[in-house]
Each structure stands twice: as structure tokens, then as C-alpha cells.
Phi, psi and omega in degrees: 000320179297318180296319180294316179295321177296319178298315181296317180297317179296315181295321178295319179296313181293321179297316179299312179297315184294320180295315178296321179296317180290323175299320179295333179267359179080019179262152177277112183298332179298324183273329189257330185274330185299315178298322178293318182291321178291322177294318178294323177297319177296315181295312179296317180298316179294316180295316180291327176294315177298318178297321179296316178295323179293318178296318177299320179294320181292326181275002172111003178273078184263055179293140186291334181276354178271325180148000000 
């Protein structure tokens, strides 16, 4: 749950910054920011999921179906 909330907070912050930056450059944020945000969301989600499994393994949850 923490990883998911962290991902959402990071994406919201970056989206806010990116939209204002693109407006300042005269670009349409609907066309230019969405591909970057979805790619970043995939990257962050995968990384945070891997980090979550690693933290679970470190604290002793060595379930055989996790890895």
C-alpha cells in the first residue's frame, strides 16, 4: 500500500510540474505529457514493486512463492 501511495504522490507532483512547464513552452499538455507520465508510472510501479518484495524478503518473509 505504501508503494502504491508513493507512486501516486510522485506522479501527481511530476504531472503538476510538467503541465505548467509545457504550458510555458506553448505545448499542449494533453498530447505531450500523457505518454511521459504513463511510461514513468510503469517504471515507478515496477521498481517500487520489486523494492517492496525485496524489503519483505529482508524482514524475514521468505515465502517460497515470492522468490
